C-alpha positions as CSV (number, residue, x, y, z in Angstrom):
1,M,61.3,77.8,20.3
2,R,59.3,78.5,17.3
3,I,58.5,81.2,14.6
4,A,55.7,83.1,15.4
5,R,56.0,86.1,12.8
6,I,57.7,88.1,10.3
7,E,56.9,91.8,9.5
8,D,59.1,93.8,7.1
9,L,59.7,97.7,8.3
10,H,61.3,101.0,6.1
11,C,62.1,103.8,6.7
12,D,63.1,107.4,4.7
13,A,66.5,107.7,4.4
14,G,67.3,110.6,2.3
15,W,68.3,109.9,-1.1
16,R,67.4,105.9,-0.6
17,H,65.3,103.8,1.7
18,F,66.3,101.3,4.5
19,S,64.3,98.2,4.5
20,F,64.6,95.4,7.5
21,L,63.0,92.0,8.0
22,K,62.0,91.8,11.6
23,I,61.3,87.6,12.7
24,T,59.9,86.9,15.8
25,T,59.6,84.0,17.7
26,D,57.0,82.3,20.4
27,S,59.8,83.1,22.9
28,G,60.1,86.8,22.7
29,L,63.6,86.4,21.0
30,V,63.6,88.6,17.6
31,G,66.0,88.4,14.7
32,W,66.8,91.1,12.2
33,S,68.5,91.4,8.9
34,E,68.7,94.3,6.5
35,Y,67.3,93.9,3.0
36,Q,67.1,96.1,-0.2
37,E,63.6,96.9,-1.6
38,R,65.3,98.7,-4.5
39,F,68.0,98.6,-7.4
40,G,65.9,96.3,-9.6
41,T,64.5,94.1,-6.7
42,A,61.4,95.3,-6.3
43,G,58.9,93.0,-5.2
44,L,61.6,91.5,-3.0
45,T,59.1,91.8,0.1
46,G,56.8,89.6,-1.1
47,T,59.1,87.3,-1.7
48,I,60.3,87.0,1.2
49,H,57.0,86.8,2.8
50,G,56.1,84.3,0.4
51,L,59.0,82.2,1.5
52,G,58.9,83.8,5.1
53,N,55.2,82.5,5.7
54,L,56.1,78.8,4.9
55,L,58.0,78.9,8.0
56,I,55.5,79.9,10.6
57,G,55.5,77.5,13.7
58,R,59.1,75.6,12.7
59,D,62.0,76.2,15.1
60,P,64.3,78.7,13.7
61,R,67.9,77.5,15.3
62,P,68.9,74.6,12.4
63,V,69.7,77.6,10.0
64,E,71.3,75.4,7.3
65,A,68.5,72.7,7.4
66,I,66.0,75.7,6.7
67,T,67.9,77.4,3.9
68,A,68.6,74.0,2.2
69,W,64.8,73.5,2.4
70,L,64.3,76.7,1.1
71,H,66.5,76.5,-1.8
72,G,64.6,73.3,-3.0
73,V,61.4,75.4,-3.1
74,I,63.2,78.0,-5.5
75,R,64.9,75.1,-7.6
76,Q,63.7,75.8,-11.0
77,V,64.2,79.4,-10.6
78,P,67.5,80.1,-8.5
79,G,69.5,83.8,-8.1
80,G,68.2,87.0,-8.0
81,I,64.9,87.9,-6.2
82,A,64.2,84.5,-5.0
83,Q,67.9,84.1,-3.8
84,Q,68.1,87.8,-1.8
85,A,64.7,86.3,0.0
86,I,66.3,83.6,1.3
87,A,69.4,85.2,2.2
88,A,67.2,87.9,4.0
89,I,65.6,84.9,6.1
90,E,68.9,83.4,6.5
91,N,70.4,86.1,8.0
92,A,67.7,86.9,10.6
93,L,67.6,83.4,11.6
94,V,71.3,83.5,11.9
95,D,70.7,86.5,14.4
96,I,68.1,84.4,16.6
97,K,70.8,81.6,16.4
98,A,73.7,83.6,17.8
99,K,71.0,85.4,20.3
100,S,69.8,81.9,21.7
101,L,73.6,80.7,22.4
102,G,74.5,84.2,24.0
103,I,76.9,84.9,21.4
104,A,78.0,87.2,18.8
105,V,77.4,86.2,15.1
106,H,80.8,86.5,14.3
107,D,81.6,83.9,17.3
108,L,79.2,81.5,15.7
109,L,81.1,82.1,13.1
110,G,84.2,80.7,14.5
111,G,85.2,84.0,16.3
112,P,87.2,86.9,14.9
113,V,90.3,86.9,13.1
114,R,90.7,90.6,13.9
115,N,88.9,93.4,15.6
116,R,89.4,96.0,13.7
117,I,88.0,95.9,10.0
118,P,89.9,98.7,7.6
119,L,86.8,100.5,6.2
120,Y,86.6,102.3,2.7
121,W,84.2,105.4,2.1
122,S,81.7,104.3,-0.9
123,H,79.7,106.3,-3.0
124,C,82.0,109.5,-2.9
125,G,80.1,112.2,-4.5
126,Y,77.5,109.9,-5.9
127,A,74.4,111.9,-3.9
128,R,75.9,115.1,-4.2
129,V,76.8,114.7,-8.3
130,R,72.9,113.3,-9.0
131,W,71.1,115.1,-6.6
132,P,73.1,118.4,-6.4
133,D,69.9,120.6,-5.1
134,R,68.9,118.4,-2.5
135,V,72.2,116.6,-0.8
136,Q,72.4,119.4,1.9
137,E,68.9,118.7,2.9
138,W,69.7,115.0,2.9
139,T,73.0,114.2,4.2
140,G,74.5,118.0,4.9
141,G,77.0,117.5,2.1
142,T,77.7,120.1,-0.2
143,P,77.1,119.7,-3.9
144,I,79.3,118.5,-6.4
145,R,79.6,121.1,-9.7
146,T,83.3,121.5,-10.6
147,R,86.6,119.7,-10.4
148,G,87.2,121.9,-7.1
149,D,84.5,120.6,-5.4
150,I,86.2,116.7,-6.3
151,V,89.1,117.8,-4.5
152,R,87.7,119.4,-1.5
153,H,85.3,116.2,-0.9
154,A,88.7,113.7,-1.1
155,R,90.2,116.0,1.5
156,E,87.1,115.7,3.5
157,I,87.6,112.1,3.5
158,A,91.1,112.0,4.5
159,A,90.6,114.2,6.9
160,A,88.0,112.2,8.4
161,G,90.6,109.7,9.0
162,F,89.9,107.4,6.0
163,K,92.3,105.2,3.9
164,G,90.4,104.6,1.2
165,L,87.4,105.6,-0.8
166,K,85.3,104.8,-4.3
167,T,83.5,106.5,-6.2
168,N,81.2,106.0,-9.8
169,P,82.1,108.0,-13.2
170,F,81.0,111.4,-12.9
171,R,80.0,113.6,-16.2
172,L,80.9,116.9,-14.8
173,D,81.3,118.3,-18.5
174,A,77.9,117.1,-19.4
175,E,74.2,119.1,-19.3
176,P,73.0,118.2,-17.1
177,Q,76.1,117.1,-15.0
178,A,75.1,113.2,-13.6
179,V,76.4,110.2,-12.2
180,H,77.3,108.1,-15.6
181,M,75.3,105.0,-15.0
182,P,74.5,103.5,-18.6
183,G,74.3,100.1,-17.7
184,F,71.6,100.8,-15.2
185,N,69.2,102.8,-17.6
186,S,70.4,106.0,-15.7
187,S,71.9,108.0,-18.0
188,P,72.6,108.2,-22.2
189,G,74.3,105.1,-23.9
190,H,72.4,102.5,-22.8
191,P,72.1,99.7,-24.5
192,E,75.7,100.1,-26.7
193,L,77.8,100.9,-23.5
194,N,80.4,102.5,-25.3
195,A,83.1,104.3,-23.9
196,D,84.1,107.3,-25.9
197,P,87.1,109.4,-25.9
198,D,85.4,112.4,-24.1
199,L,84.1,109.8,-21.4
200,I,87.3,108.7,-21.1
201,A,89.2,112.1,-20.6
202,A,86.3,113.0,-18.0
203,V,86.7,109.9,-16.0
204,V,90.7,110.4,-15.5
205,D,90.3,114.0,-14.5
206,Q,87.9,113.1,-12.0
207,M,90.3,110.2,-10.9
208,Q,93.3,112.7,-10.7
209,A,91.1,115.2,-9.1
210,F,90.2,112.8,-6.3
211,R,94.2,112.0,-5.9
212,E,95.2,115.4,-5.7
213,G,92.9,116.3,-2.9
214,G,92.8,112.6,-1.0
215,G,96.7,112.3,-1.5
216,P,99.3,109.9,-2.4
217,R,98.7,107.5,0.0
218,M,94.8,107.4,-0.4
219,N,93.2,103.8,-1.8
220,L,91.2,104.9,-4.6
221,H,88.7,102.7,-5.9
222,L,86.7,103.1,-9.2
223,D,83.4,101.4,-9.7
224,L,82.4,101.2,-13.4
225,N,79.1,98.6,-12.4
226,F,77.7,97.1,-15.7
227,N,78.6,100.1,-17.7
228,Y,80.6,99.1,-20.7
229,K,81.6,96.4,-22.8
230,T,85.3,94.4,-22.7
231,E,86.7,97.0,-24.8
232,G,85.4,100.0,-23.1
233,Y,86.9,98.7,-19.4
234,I,90.5,97.9,-20.9
235,R,90.3,101.7,-22.7
236,L,89.4,103.3,-19.5
237,A,92.0,101.1,-17.5
238,R,94.9,101.6,-19.7
239,A,93.7,105.2,-19.6
240,L,94.0,105.6,-15.2
241,A,97.3,103.7,-15.5
242,D,98.8,106.3,-13.6
243,V,96.2,107.3,-11.2
244,D,97.3,104.5,-9.1
245,L,94.0,102.8,-8.2
246,A,93.5,100.5,-5.3
247,W,91.3,98.7,-7.6
248,L,89.0,98.9,-10.8
249,E,85.7,97.5,-9.9
250,I,83.5,96.1,-12.8
251,D,80.7,94.2,-13.1
252,S,80.3,91.1,-15.8
253,L,78.6,87.9,-16.2
254,D,81.3,86.2,-18.4
255,P,84.5,85.3,-16.7
256,A,86.3,84.8,-20.0
257,A,85.8,88.3,-21.3
258,L,86.6,89.3,-17.4
259,A,89.8,87.5,-17.2
260,T,90.7,89.6,-20.6
261,I,90.1,92.8,-19.2
262,R,92.3,91.6,-15.9
263,R,95.4,90.4,-18.1
264,A,94.7,93.8,-19.9
265,A,94.6,96.1,-17.1
266,P,98.1,97.4,-14.8
267,M,95.8,97.6,-11.9
268,P,94.0,95.1,-9.9
269,I,90.6,94.2,-10.9
270,A,87.5,93.5,-8.3
271,S,84.1,91.8,-9.4
272,C,81.5,89.5,-8.6
273,E,79.3,91.5,-6.7
274,S,76.5,90.9,-8.8
275,L,77.1,87.3,-8.2
276,F,74.7,84.5,-6.2
277,H,76.0,81.1,-4.4
278,R,79.6,79.3,-4.7
279,R,78.1,78.0,-8.2
280,Q,78.3,81.2,-10.0
281,F,81.5,82.4,-8.1
282,R,83.3,79.1,-9.3
283,P,84.0,80.0,-12.7
284,F,85.4,83.4,-11.9
285,L,87.8,81.9,-9.9
286,E,88.7,79.1,-12.1
287,Q,89.8,81.6,-14.7
288,Q,91.4,84.0,-12.8
289,S,88.8,86.8,-13.4
290,V,89.6,88.7,-10.5
291,D,92.0,90.3,-8.0
292,V,89.4,90.7,-5.1
293,A,86.0,88.8,-4.9
294,I,83.2,91.0,-3.8
295,I,80.5,89.5,-2.1
296,D,77.1,90.5,-0.9
297,V,75.5,89.2,2.7
298,T,72.5,90.6,2.2
299,W,72.4,89.2,-1.2
300,N,73.7,85.6,-0.8
301,G,73.5,85.2,3.2
302,I,76.1,85.3,5.7
303,L,76.4,81.4,5.7
304,E,76.5,81.0,2.1
305,S,79.0,84.1,1.9
306,M,81.3,82.3,4.1
307,K,81.4,79.6,2.2
308,I,81.9,81.7,-1.2
309,A,84.7,83.3,0.9
310,A,86.6,79.9,2.0
311,L,86.2,79.1,-2.0
312,A,87.8,82.2,-3.0
313,D,90.6,81.3,-0.1
314,T,91.6,77.7,-2.4
315,Y,92.1,80.2,-5.2
316,E,94.4,82.5,-3.5
317,V,91.8,85.2,-3.8
318,N,90.8,88.0,-0.9
319,V,87.3,89.0,-0.7
320,A,85.6,92.4,0.3
321,P,81.7,92.7,1.1
322,H,79.5,94.9,-0.8
323,N,77.8,97.0,1.5
324,F,75.8,99.5,0.3
325,N,73.0,99.1,3.4
326,G,72.3,101.3,6.7
327,D,74.2,100.6,9.6
328,L,72.4,97.0,10.4
329,G,73.8,95.8,6.8
330,T,77.0,96.9,7.9
331,L,77.2,95.2,11.2
332,M,76.0,92.4,9.3
333,S,79.0,92.4,6.7
334,A,81.2,93.1,9.7
335,A,80.5,90.0,11.0
336,F,81.5,88.3,7.7
337,C,85.2,90.4,7.8
338,A,85.4,89.5,11.4
339,A,85.2,86.2,10.9
340,V,87.3,85.5,7.3
341,P,91.1,85.0,7.4
342,N,90.8,86.3,3.5
343,L,89.5,90.0,4.0
344,R,90.7,93.0,2.0
345,V,89.0,95.9,3.0
346,M,85.4,96.7,3.9
347,E,83.1,99.3,2.1
348,I,80.8,101.1,4.2
349,D,78.4,104.4,3.1
350,I,79.1,107.3,5.8
351,E,76.9,110.3,3.5
352,D,73.9,109.8,4.6
353,V,71.2,111.0,6.7
354,P,72.4,112.3,10.0
355,W,70.2,110.4,12.3
356,K,71.1,107.0,10.7
357,S,73.6,105.9,13.8
358,A,70.2,106.2,16.2
359,L,68.6,103.4,14.2
360,L,70.9,100.9,16.1
361,T,70.4,100.2,19.3
362,H,73.9,100.3,19.8
363,P,75.6,102.2,17.1
364,L,78.5,101.7,15.3
365,R,82.1,102.2,16.7
366,V,84.7,103.6,13.8
367,D,88.1,104.7,14.6
368,A,90.7,106.1,12.6
369,G,89.3,104.6,9.0
370,A,88.3,101.1,10.8
371,L,85.7,99.9,12.2
372,L,86.0,98.5,15.5
373,V,84.5,94.8,15.9
374,P,81.1,94.8,17.6
375,T,81.1,92.3,20.8
376,G,77.5,92.3,22.0
377,I,75.2,89.3,21.0
378,G,73.5,88.4,17.6
379,W,74.5,91.4,14.8
380,G,75.5,93.6,18.1
381,A,72.9,95.9,17.9
382,D,69.3,95.9,17.1
383,I,66.6,98.3,15.6
384,N,65.0,101.1,17.6
385,E,61.6,101.0,16.0
386,D,60.5,104.2,17.4
387,V,63.6,105.8,15.1
388,L,62.3,104.2,12.1
389,R,58.6,105.0,12.3
390,A,59.7,108.8,13.1
391,H,60.8,108.0,9.2
392,P,58.1,106.7,7.0
393,P,58.9,106.3,3.6
394,K,58.0,109.2,1.3
395,G,56.6,107.9,-2.2
396,R,59.2,106.2,-4.3
397,D,62.8,105.2,-3.4
398,P,64.8,108.1,-4.8
399,G,67.8,105.6,-5.5
400,A,65.7,103.0,-7.3
401,R,66.6,102.8,-10.8
């Protein structure tokens, strides 16, 4: 068996695009992976082809040997887009490997530890606040313009059986209303990244509204991304003490600064979603910077993600996947979640285009806020290319920053 062809495929998905890598072998066996040609990674597709073309004619099954060789190719420019390109290739090759053996990917990784994966509904209100005039067209969701709209949305999530949700800071008190993302140049406040009193008051009120609608047992997660400096994160954490967050999510590239925040915060701290490889995770674990280590399977590759999870386990730290993907990306993260012993919870995006599930040959199965681990070979499903081609990308990805 040899790698014969590497293709990229994309489709319009309302408030974002979905991107897929398809690796075809000369035997006809196909491996799939999802990746993200957006959110600061423009050019990723070209890098995937640049590295992938080096593999034409090679046996796809010795995946570790191939990824080790590719890491040698990018030795002087590790991380970032180069790592994400290797991850996309690795994930598609793992799909081929599992299919060649007639087993599921999680069986390739040692077999499932669990058959149900607890979920939290991610990006709650994100599209409803950021694109209020288009969200109903894209997802069927109603715009969020008031505190009462937040309460109603949280009630919808609880009624759907979800035990957890995650959101981002909103500024419903601003004109125009916005998701507050200065760390990504998406709202005022960059490059200073200060957390002023009005911002803190708005975020506290927002999370109290989610608590009111979600109820006392809803696990609330708040993602602050790279939006503030250490002092601002600490002020926000202390102000949110009474909301009883399941975790406060923070992106920081300084393990000592994050450890300072963790010591000051009255709630668990989750982080590391933007890190690559065990080498970047290690100092955050050594300095006890996190309660939960977030690992992106699409950016690191599932084999490397398993190694990062094993490293975290030696520091008594549980892990969670960074999964703001389509349903194939969810299957990839599900294989990881099924196989790691030290799992906290799994992220999933629910509010998307209504035909999203039709992209898979075997749709996801969600029951009472938990994902049922797929039992099919490979990831458990392939991409339905007819559905994908029926929704070609339209101009610039609306979710690109």
